[in-house]
N, C-alpha and C positions, 0 to 999 in steps of 0.2 A: 208611882213608889212599886219599888219590888222588895220584897224580905226574903230570906228563905231561914226556915229554923230545923233542928233535929227535934224531934221527941218520942216516946214512947220509952224500949227496954234496949238495953246493948244488943240484944240477940236479936229482936226484933224493931230497929229504929223506923222513925219514920220522918219523910222529909216531907216538911210544909212550906209551900210553895204558895206568899200570898201578896197581893197586890195585882199590876199590870203585869202580865204575861206575853208581853207584845217583842215588837222589835225592837223599841227603844232599851229596854232589855235584856236584849238576847245573850250578849255577852255575861251577864251575871247570871243569869238561868243556867246557860250551857256552862258555867265554872260551878255553880251548885251542882248538879247533873253529874258531872265528870268527877267534882270532889268523892259524891256518895257512891260512883260508881267503882271507885280503885279501892274502898274498904271491900271484904269480904264476905260479908255476911248479907244476905238477901235485905231487902227494903222494899218499903208501900211510900208511894206518894199519896199526899190530901192537899187537895186541890181546892178544897171548901172555903179556903180564906182570898179567893181570887175572885179580881170584880171584873178586869178586862182580856180576850184573850185576841190572837189572831192567828192568820196562818203561818207566820212563824213558828209559833211554838206548835202548833200543828204539826209541822215537819220536823222538829225537835223530837214531838212525840213518835212519828214514824222509828227517826233515826233511834230513836232509845233502843224500841222493840223489837230493834231487826233482829239483835244475839240472843237468840232463842235457849243460849246455855244461861243466861242471867235472871234470876230469879227477883222479879223487879212485880209487885204486885199494887192494887191501886182502893184508895178509899174513893167511896161512891163518888162520881163524876157530878159534876155542877149540871145544870141544865142548860146553862147557856155556852158550856162549853160542847155537850152533845149537836143543840143549833145550829152552833160556827161548824162543824163539822159535817154534821149533816148538810149541810150549804154550799159544802165546796166537796163533794162529792168524797169523803173520809170516812164513809159508813164503817170500811175492813177496819178500820183505826179504830173506830168505837166497838166493833165488834171483839175485838182481839181483847181492849180493856176487859172489857164488861166480862171477860172468862178470868180475871185475874183481879175483879172487885173482891174487899174484905168488908163485912160490915164493921168487924171489932178488929182493933188492936190494942 
């Protein structure tokens, strides 16, 4: 199962990705991220409702953060995502995301 919702305010939207963030749902995850990127305002990503991650999601995060001109932030990351990233050598990704974490939205 995968679901995405938008919450927060119009000026500070938060894209919440929930469920299985895996290859099985890569097309839907990509569509949710692309739709949010089409909007002009900065946004935050909330991964707190995700219960599974895989390498395909790590790759999407890398691609998402390549454009430094986009103002994309994150809510605190689930420990299991940090552990997966560390296990596949994606420490630089976690370091980049950690500079974009916001406790409040």
